[in-house]
C-alpha positions as CSV (number, residue, x, y, z in Angstrom):
1,M,10.8,24.8,6.4
2,A,10.7,26.7,3.0
3,P,7.6,28.5,1.7
4,S,5.8,26.4,-1.4
5,P,8.2,27.1,-4.7
6,N,6.9,29.7,-7.2
7,E,5.1,31.9,-4.8
8,P,5.6,35.4,-6.2
9,E,6.2,38.6,-4.2
10,N,6.3,42.0,-4.3
11,R,3.9,42.3,-6.5
12,T,1.5,45.5,-6.9
13,P,-2.0,44.0,-5.0
14,G,-5.2,44.9,-6.9
15,V,-7.7,42.2,-5.7
16,T,-11.0,41.6,-4.3
17,L,-11.5,40.7,-0.9
18,S,-14.4,38.8,0.3
19,D,-15.8,39.4,3.7
20,P,-14.2,35.8,5.2
21,E,-10.8,36.5,3.0
22,E,-10.9,39.8,5.0
23,R,-11.0,38.8,8.2
24,V,-8.4,35.7,7.5
25,L,-5.9,38.0,5.7
26,R,-6.2,40.8,9.0
27,E,-5.6,37.7,11.8
28,L,-2.5,37.0,9.8
29,R,-1.4,40.5,9.2
30,N,-1.8,40.6,13.4
31,R,1.3,38.1,13.5
32,P,3.0,38.7,10.1
33,Q,6.4,36.6,11.1
34,D,4.5,33.5,12.5
35,A,3.5,30.8,10.6
36,R,0.0,29.8,11.7
37,E,-1.4,26.7,11.7
38,E,-4.8,26.1,10.4
39,E,-6.2,25.0,13.8
40,D,-4.8,27.8,15.6
41,L,-6.6,30.1,13.1
42,E,-10.0,28.4,13.1
43,K,-9.6,29.2,16.7
44,S,-8.9,32.7,16.4
45,L,-11.3,33.7,14.0
46,S,-14.3,31.1,15.2
47,L,-14.8,30.1,11.6
48,P,-15.7,26.7,10.1
49,A,-12.8,24.3,9.1
50,D,-13.9,23.7,5.5
51,T,-14.7,27.6,5.5
52,L,-11.5,28.6,6.5
53,R,-9.5,26.1,4.5
54,G,-11.4,27.5,1.4
55,T,-10.7,31.2,2.3
56,L,-6.9,30.0,2.8
57,Q,-6.9,29.0,-0.6
58,R,-8.6,31.5,-2.4
59,L,-6.0,34.0,-0.5
60,R,-3.0,32.0,-2.0
61,S,-4.6,32.1,-5.4
62,K,-4.4,35.6,-5.0
63,H,-1.1,35.6,-3.5
64,L,-1.4,37.0,-0.7
65,T,-0.9,34.4,1.7
66,L,2.3,31.7,1.9
67,V,2.2,28.3,2.9
68,E,4.4,25.2,4.2
69,E,3.8,22.1,4.3
70,E,4.7,19.3,6.6
71,N,3.8,15.5,6.4
72,Q,4.0,13.8,9.8
73,E,3.5,9.7,10.2
74,R,2.5,8.3,13.0
75,P,2.1,4.8,14.1
76,E,-1.5,3.8,15.5
77,L,-3.9,0.8,16.2
78,T,-6.6,0.1,13.4
79,A,-9.7,-1.2,14.3
80,R,-8.7,-4.7,14.5
81,G,-5.7,-3.5,16.6
82,R,-8.1,-1.8,19.3
83,E,-10.5,-5.0,19.5
84,A,-6.8,-7.0,19.9
85,L,-6.2,-4.5,22.6
86,A,-9.0,-5.0,24.2
87,N,-9.8,-8.9,24.2
88,G,-6.2,-10.0,23.9
89,L,-4.2,-10.9,20.6
90,P,-4.8,-14.5,19.3
91,E,-0.9,-15.4,20.3
92,R,-2.3,-14.6,24.0
93,R,-5.7,-16.2,23.8
94,L,-3.9,-19.8,22.6
95,L,-0.9,-19.6,25.5
96,K,-4.0,-19.2,28.1
97,Q,-5.5,-22.1,26.7
98,L,-2.0,-24.0,26.6
99,V,-1.6,-23.0,30.0
100,G,-5.1,-24.0,31.5
101,S,-4.2,-27.2,29.3
102,D,-1.4,-28.2,31.3
103,G,0.7,-27.0,28.4
104,S,-0.5,-29.4,25.9
105,L,-3.5,-29.2,22.9
106,D,-4.4,-31.9,20.5
107,P,-5.5,-30.5,17.1
108,Q,-9.3,-31.0,17.9
109,S,-8.6,-28.7,21.0
110,V,-6.9,-25.9,18.9
111,S,-9.6,-25.8,16.3
112,K,-12.7,-25.4,19.1
113,S,-10.0,-22.6,20.7
114,G,-12.7,-19.8,19.5
115,L,-9.9,-18.8,16.8
116,T,-10.2,-18.5,13.4
117,A,-8.1,-20.1,11.2
118,E,-6.0,-17.1,10.2
119,E,-5.6,-16.4,13.4
120,R,-4.6,-19.6,14.8
121,S,-1.9,-19.8,12.0
122,A,-0.4,-16.3,13.3
123,A,-0.8,-17.3,16.5
124,I,1.3,-20.2,16.2
125,G,4.0,-18.8,14.3
126,V,4.7,-15.9,16.9
127,L,4.5,-18.4,20.2
128,R,6.9,-20.6,17.8
129,R,9.3,-17.6,16.9
130,R,9.0,-16.5,20.9
131,G,10.5,-19.9,21.6
132,Y,6.9,-20.8,24.3
133,L,6.1,-24.0,21.3
134,A,8.0,-27.4,21.2
135,E,8.7,-28.4,17.6
136,G,6.1,-30.9,16.2
137,A,2.6,-32.0,17.3
138,P,0.4,-31.8,19.6
139,L,0.9,-28.3,20.5
140,R,3.1,-27.9,23.7
141,I,5.0,-25.7,25.5
142,A,8.2,-25.8,25.3
143,K,10.7,-27.1,28.4
144,A,12.8,-23.8,28.2
145,A,9.7,-21.5,27.3
146,P,9.6,-17.7,28.7
147,S,7.2,-17.0,31.5
148,P,3.5,-17.2,29.9
149,D,2.9,-14.2,32.3
150,A,5.4,-11.9,30.6
151,R,3.9,-9.5,28.1
152,L,5.1,-10.6,24.4
153,P,6.6,-7.9,22.7
154,E,3.4,-7.3,20.3
155,E,1.3,-7.1,23.3
156,E,4.1,-4.6,24.5
157,L,3.7,-2.7,20.9
158,L,-0.1,-2.7,20.7
159,H,-0.3,-1.3,24.8
160,A,2.6,1.3,23.7
161,L,0.5,2.9,20.7
162,G,-3.2,2.8,22.5
163,E,-1.1,5.0,25.1
164,G,-0.3,7.2,22.2
165,N,3.5,6.2,22.4
166,A,4.9,6.1,19.1
167,A,8.1,4.8,19.7
168,H,8.4,1.0,18.6
169,D,10.2,-1.8,17.2
170,P,10.6,-1.8,13.2
171,T,10.6,-5.6,13.5
172,V,7.7,-6.1,15.2
173,F,5.5,-3.4,13.8
174,S,5.9,-4.6,10.4
175,S,4.5,-8.3,11.2
176,L,1.8,-6.5,13.3
177,R,0.6,-4.4,10.1
178,R,0.6,-7.2,8.0
179,R,-1.8,-8.6,10.1
180,G,-4.1,-5.7,9.7
181,L,-3.6,-4.6,13.0
182,V,-1.2,-1.6,13.1
183,T,-1.0,1.1,10.4
184,V,0.9,4.4,9.6
185,A,-1.1,7.2,9.7
186,H,-0.1,10.3,7.1
187,R,-1.4,13.9,7.9
188,T,-0.3,17.2,6.4
189,I,0.3,20.0,8.4
190,R,-0.1,23.7,6.6
191,R,1.1,26.8,8.5
192,W,0.2,29.8,6.8
193,R,1.3,33.6,6.7
194,P,0.8,36.7,4.7
195,S,3.2,37.1,1.6
196,P,4.7,40.5,1.1
197,E,1.5,41.6,-1.2
198,G,-0.9,40.3,1.3
199,L,0.9,42.9,3.8
200,A,0.9,45.7,1.3
201,L,-2.4,45.6,0.5
202,P,-4.7,48.4,1.3
203,L,-7.3,47.3,3.2
204,A,-10.8,49.3,4.1
205,E,-11.7,50.8,7.4
206,R,-14.1,48.3,9.2
207,G,-17.3,49.3,8.9
208,V,-16.9,50.5,5.1
209,P,-18.6,48.9,2.4
210,M,-17.5,47.2,-0.7
211,V,-18.9,47.4,-3.9
212,G,-17.8,45.9,-7.2
213,A,-19.8,48.1,-9.3
214,L,-21.3,52.0,-9.7
215,T,-25.1,51.5,-10.4
216,P,-27.0,53.4,-11.4
217,E,-29.2,53.6,-7.8
218,L,-25.6,54.1,-6.0
219,L,-25.1,56.9,-8.4
220,R,-28.5,58.7,-7.7
221,S,-28.7,58.0,-4.2
222,G,-24.9,59.3,-3.5
223,G,-24.2,56.2,-1.6
224,W,-21.0,55.9,-3.9
225,R,-19.7,58.5,-1.7
226,D,-19.6,56.6,1.6
227,S,-18.6,53.7,-0.3
228,G,-15.1,51.6,-1.0
229,L,-14.8,50.5,-4.6
230,R,-13.4,47.1,-5.0
231,P,-10.2,46.9,-7.5
232,Y,-10.9,45.1,-10.5
233,D,-8.0,42.0,-10.7
234,V,-6.7,41.7,-14.0
235,R,-4.7,38.3,-13.3
236,A,-8.0,36.4,-12.3
237,R,-7.7,33.4,-13.9
238,V,-10.1,32.2,-16.7
239,P,-11.9,29.2,-17.2
240,Y,-9.3,26.1,-18.0
241,L,-10.3,24.1,-21.0
242,D,-8.6,21.0,-22.2
243,G,-9.0,18.2,-24.4
244,A,-9.4,14.2,-23.4
245,R,-6.3,12.8,-22.4
246,P,-5.1,9.3,-21.0
247,H,-5.5,8.6,-16.9
248,P,-2.1,9.2,-15.3
249,Y,-1.7,5.8,-14.1
250,L,-3.3,4.1,-17.1
251,A,-0.4,6.0,-19.5
252,F,2.0,4.7,-16.7
253,L,1.1,1.3,-17.2
254,E,1.2,1.0,-21.0
255,E,4.5,2.7,-20.8
256,F,5.4,-0.2,-18.8
257,E,4.2,-2.4,-20.7
258,E,6.4,-1.0,-23.8
259,I,9.6,-1.8,-21.9
260,L,8.6,-5.3,-21.1
261,V,8.0,-5.8,-24.9
262,G,11.0,-4.1,-25.9
263,L,13.1,-6.4,-23.8
264,G,11.6,-9.7,-25.4
265,F,8.7,-10.2,-23.0
266,A,5.7,-11.5,-24.5
267,Q,2.5,-10.9,-22.8
268,A,-0.1,-13.8,-21.1
269,E,-3.4,-13.4,-18.8
270,G,-5.3,-15.4,-16.8
271,P,-8.5,-15.6,-14.7
272,L,-9.4,-12.9,-11.7
273,L,-11.4,-15.6,-10.1
274,E,-8.9,-18.3,-9.4
275,T,-8.5,-21.5,-7.3
276,E,-6.1,-21.9,-4.4
277,F,-4.8,-24.7,-6.7
278,W,-3.2,-22.2,-9.4
279,N,-2.9,-19.0,-6.4
280,A,-0.8,-21.3,-4.3
281,D,-0.6,-25.0,-4.3
282,V,1.4,-25.1,-7.5
283,L,3.5,-22.8,-6.1
284,F,4.1,-24.8,-3.2
285,M,2.6,-22.7,-0.9
286,P,1.4,-25.3,2.2
287,Q,-2.5,-25.5,2.6
288,E,-2.3,-25.3,6.3
289,H,0.5,-23.1,7.8
290,P,1.1,-19.6,8.4
291,A,3.4,-19.0,5.2
292,R,-0.3,-19.1,3.6
293,S,-1.0,-15.8,5.5
294,L,1.6,-14.0,3.3
295,H,-1.5,-13.8,0.8
296,D,-4.7,-13.2,2.5
297,V,-6.7,-14.2,0.3
298,L,-10.8,-12.9,-0.4
299,S,-12.7,-16.2,-0.8
300,V,-16.0,-16.3,-2.6
301,R,-19.4,-18.0,-2.2
302,G,-21.9,-19.0,-4.3
303,V,-19.6,-20.6,-6.7
304,R,-17.4,-23.9,-7.5
305,G,-13.8,-23.6,-8.2
306,R,-12.8,-25.9,-11.4
307,P,-10.0,-28.5,-10.7
308,P,-7.3,-28.7,-12.8
309,E,-6.9,-32.6,-14.9
310,V,-6.1,-35.5,-12.1
311,E,-2.4,-36.1,-13.6
312,L,-0.9,-32.4,-12.6
313,L,-3.2,-32.3,-9.0
314,D,-2.0,-35.9,-8.5
315,R,1.9,-34.6,-9.3
316,V,1.5,-31.4,-6.9
317,A,-0.2,-33.6,-3.9
318,A,2.6,-35.9,-4.2
319,V,5.2,-33.0,-3.8
320,H,3.1,-31.6,-1.0
321,E,3.0,-34.7,1.1
322,G,6.7,-35.5,0.3
323,R,6.0,-38.5,-1.9
324,P,8.0,-39.5,-5.1
325,L,6.5,-38.3,-8.8
326,P,4.6,-40.2,-10.3
327,G,6.9,-42.8,-12.2
328,E,9.9,-41.7,-9.7
329,A,11.4,-43.5,-7.2
330,E,12.7,-40.9,-4.7
331,P,10.9,-37.5,-3.8
332,I,11.9,-34.1,-4.6
333,T,12.1,-32.7,-0.4
334,P,10.3,-33.9,2.5
335,G,7.5,-31.5,1.2
336,W,5.1,-30.3,4.2
337,R,4.7,-33.8,6.1
338,T,0.2,-33.0,5.6
339,T,-2.3,-34.6,4.0
340,Y,-2.7,-32.4,0.4
341,D,-6.7,-32.0,0.7
342,R,-8.3,-31.5,-2.9
343,A,-11.3,-29.7,-1.8
344,I,-9.3,-26.9,-0.4
345,A,-7.5,-27.0,-3.8
346,A,-10.6,-26.6,-5.7
347,R,-11.8,-23.5,-3.5
348,P,-12.6,-20.3,-5.4
349,V,-10.7,-17.0,-4.3
350,L,-10.1,-13.6,-6.0
351,R,-6.4,-14.1,-7.5
352,S,-3.8,-12.3,-5.2
353,Q,-0.8,-12.8,-7.2
354,T,-0.2,-13.1,-10.9
355,T,2.0,-15.6,-10.2
356,A,-0.9,-17.7,-11.0
357,V,-0.6,-16.4,-14.4
358,S,3.2,-17.7,-14.5
359,A,2.1,-21.0,-13.3
360,R,-0.7,-21.4,-15.8
361,F,1.6,-20.4,-18.5
362,L,4.3,-23.2,-17.1
363,A,2.0,-25.8,-17.0
364,H,1.5,-25.3,-20.6
365,R,4.9,-27.0,-21.2
366,P,6.4,-23.6,-23.2
367,S,9.7,-24.3,-25.1
368,A,12.8,-22.7,-23.8
369,P,14.4,-20.4,-24.0
370,F,10.7,-18.1,-23.0
371,R,10.2,-14.8,-21.4
372,M,6.6,-13.7,-20.6
373,Y,5.1,-10.9,-18.3
374,C,1.1,-10.4,-17.2
375,L,0.4,-7.2,-16.0
376,D,-3.0,-7.3,-14.1
377,R,-4.8,-6.4,-10.8
378,N,-4.9,-8.5,-7.6
379,F,-6.8,-8.4,-4.3
380,R,-6.0,-9.0,-1.0
381,R,-7.8,-8.1,2.3
382,D,-4.8,-5.6,3.4
383,S,-5.3,-2.2,5.5
384,V,-5.7,0.1,2.9
385,D,-2.7,3.1,3.8
386,A,-0.6,5.0,1.9
387,T,1.3,2.0,0.2
388,H,-1.2,-0.6,0.7
389,H,-5.2,-0.9,-0.9
390,A,-7.0,-3.9,-1.2
391,E,-6.4,-3.8,-5.2
392,F,-3.0,-3.7,-6.7
393,G,-1.6,-3.9,-9.8
394,Q,1.5,-6.4,-10.2
395,A,4.1,-6.6,-13.4
396,E,4.4,-10.9,-13.1
397,G,7.3,-12.0,-15.2
398,I,9.2,-15.2,-15.9
399,V,12.5,-16.0,-17.7
400,G,12.9,-19.4,-18.6
401,E,16.4,-20.5,-20.0
402,S,19.2,-22.8,-19.3
403,G,22.2,-20.6,-17.1
404,V,19.9,-18.2,-15.3
405,T,20.5,-17.0,-12.0
406,I,19.8,-14.3,-9.5
407,R,22.3,-12.3,-11.1
408,H,20.3,-11.9,-13.9
409,L,17.2,-11.1,-12.0
410,V,18.8,-8.3,-10.6
411,G,20.0,-7.0,-14.1
412,V,16.1,-7.0,-14.9
413,F,15.3,-5.3,-11.6
414,R,17.9,-2.6,-12.6
415,E,17.1,-2.3,-15.9
416,L,13.5,-1.9,-15.4
417,A,14.5,0.9,-12.6
418,S,16.6,2.7,-15.1
419,A,13.9,2.6,-17.7
420,I,11.6,4.8,-15.5
421,G,13.8,7.2,-14.2
422,I,14.6,5.5,-11.0
423,H,18.4,5.0,-9.8
424,D,17.8,4.7,-5.8
425,L,17.7,1.1,-5.6
426,K,18.6,-1.6,-2.9
427,I,18.8,-5.7,-3.2
428,R,18.4,-7.7,-0.2
429,P,17.7,-11.4,0.4
430,T,14.5,-12.5,1.7
431,Y,12.2,-15.4,1.6
432,F,9.1,-16.4,-0.4
433,P,7.5,-19.8,0.0
434,F,8.2,-20.8,-4.0
435,T,11.1,-19.2,-4.8
436,E,15.0,-20.2,-3.5
437,P,17.1,-18.0,-3.6
438,S,14.6,-14.8,-2.8
439,I,15.4,-11.2,-3.4
440,E,13.8,-8.2,-2.6
441,G,14.3,-4.5,-4.4
442,W,13.5,-1.4,-2.6
443,V,13.0,2.1,-4.5
444,K,13.6,5.2,-2.6
445,H,10.4,7.5,-2.5
446,P,10.8,11.4,-1.9
447,T,8.1,11.3,1.0
448,L,7.8,8.0,2.1
449,G,11.5,6.8,1.9
450,W,12.3,3.2,0.9
451,I,9.7,1.2,-0.4
452,E,9.6,-3.0,-1.3
453,V,8.5,-3.1,-5.3
454,F,11.2,-5.7,-6.7
455,P,10.3,-9.3,-5.1
456,G,11.7,-12.2,-7.2
457,G,13.8,-15.4,-7.0
458,L,14.7,-19.0,-8.7
459,F,11.3,-20.8,-8.7
460,R,11.7,-23.8,-6.6
461,P,12.1,-27.6,-7.9
462,E,8.8,-28.2,-5.9
463,V,7.3,-25.7,-8.6
464,L,9.0,-26.3,-11.7
465,R,9.1,-30.5,-11.8
466,P,5.4,-31.0,-11.3
467,L,4.5,-29.0,-14.2
468,N,7.4,-30.8,-16.1
469,V,9.8,-27.6,-16.8
470,T,13.3,-28.7,-16.7
471,V,15.2,-25.3,-17.2
472,P,15.8,-22.5,-14.1
473,V,12.9,-20.0,-14.0
474,A,13.4,-16.5,-12.9
475,A,10.2,-15.4,-11.2
476,W,9.1,-11.6,-9.9
477,G,6.0,-10.0,-9.0
478,I,6.4,-6.5,-9.2
479,G,4.4,-3.8,-7.3
480,V,3.8,-1.8,-10.3
481,S,1.3,0.4,-8.2
482,R,4.0,1.4,-5.9
483,L,6.4,2.4,-9.1
484,A,3.8,4.3,-10.5
485,M,3.6,6.3,-7.0
486,V,7.4,6.9,-7.4
487,A,6.9,8.1,-11.1
488,L,4.1,10.1,-11.0
489,G,5.4,11.9,-7.5
490,L,2.0,10.6,-5.4
491,N,2.4,10.3,-1.5
492,D,-0.7,7.5,-1.7
493,I,-1.5,4.7,-3.4
494,R,-5.1,5.9,-3.6
495,E,-4.0,8.8,-5.6
496,L,-3.9,6.5,-8.7
497,F,-7.1,5.5,-8.3
498,L,-8.1,9.5,-8.7
499,D,-11.6,10.4,-10.5
500,D,-11.6,14.3,-10.0
501,L,-11.9,15.7,-13.3
502,D,-10.8,18.7,-12.4
503,R,-7.7,17.9,-10.9
504,L,-7.0,15.1,-14.0
505,T,-7.4,17.8,-16.9
506,K,-5.0,20.5,-15.2
507,G,-2.1,18.0,-15.2
508,G,-3.2,14.6,-13.2
509,P,-1.9,13.7,-9.7
């Protein structure tokens, strides 16, 4: 590791040191070749951590110390993960209930299992993927199921992290991370050593008082003869003054909007307080299915949602139930083979995706060709970490015209990334409930590595035909907050909401 850039060296010293600064500098000079961690210095000097960090930063501003920084990431359990480790994962609890019920559970028994709807969905999804459950209802253990006594991979990972073992299966970790059971902790380790200037600085003998000014009292008493005079630092910084300017994140969003407008996109808006219908149902996301857990919505109490017009509600219900659309003879697909609950459709939630704005836009039957974008906030019950936040920005967009294919969508992603100076882009196939085919684009963050920011695909017929849209539509919901992290050089999404005025006026995050 190299010292931080632009560290000055070999300057003639002329600085004033406080008592803590002198103590810390002496300690560093005792072992000048060693890069000392802050915890080591804290123990050696018996200084409080806050005092030590402030002292080291002041010494650095006086060019007397050099610092090396190392960013470390470590997987760990969240509070929910520690609770699951103690009480058992939902899938383990459901599996135990199945075994205790002779391998079969009817829907009523499952609903009384003590698991929340979210936990039941996650548990059923995991047990199906692991081969424990047979297809169809009621829930029952498959004939060729593994032994129920063996630990599930999810349990193995939770126990390993609980014992401090950082090694893990990335796929299993990613699944548990989406469920809010594990996270990646970020820690910055700083190691300090004296600079050449700090080594050359003359230090007064211990016990000799240092004064910053010759006062009349010192002159009359002769006390100046037994005192050392602190040098005057002509390089000390003067107060920094600056005028008002936009917040860096808001400035980035404005620039991104200008790029979209320049590509021919028109702006659309939608409400932050949505209903399940526009947030999920019209997008062919099943009402009771593990796929719904992809969007961990925040429900709202004390208000009533307004259902859509009856004709549109009937058409969406027909698609979910696998019935023909009104006036047609054949269904589009078999649907979800469940009864569509209109009460759920009217339930109010905080919008979890700006794709709800795309659905509202398409419901007004725009004339093709059309290009629409919406850059706005969304809310999910995410565990907050370096790349996740309960509130996040998304740049929604759709292109509807004859001949649109997934290749056009890839071209849009590459054009947008290039326009903001990002050239490391990977595209790979993925799954979303409302698009097919679906892709996601990953960009390279200098510290966090590859992060997913460009999800999209072509809307399925189950989305378009109930809305009477007859042309193919390419859609995406770009993680514009993560893009801003890369463009602004930030390592944590929370820094986008920085309200530190001193830091903002001196250059932003």
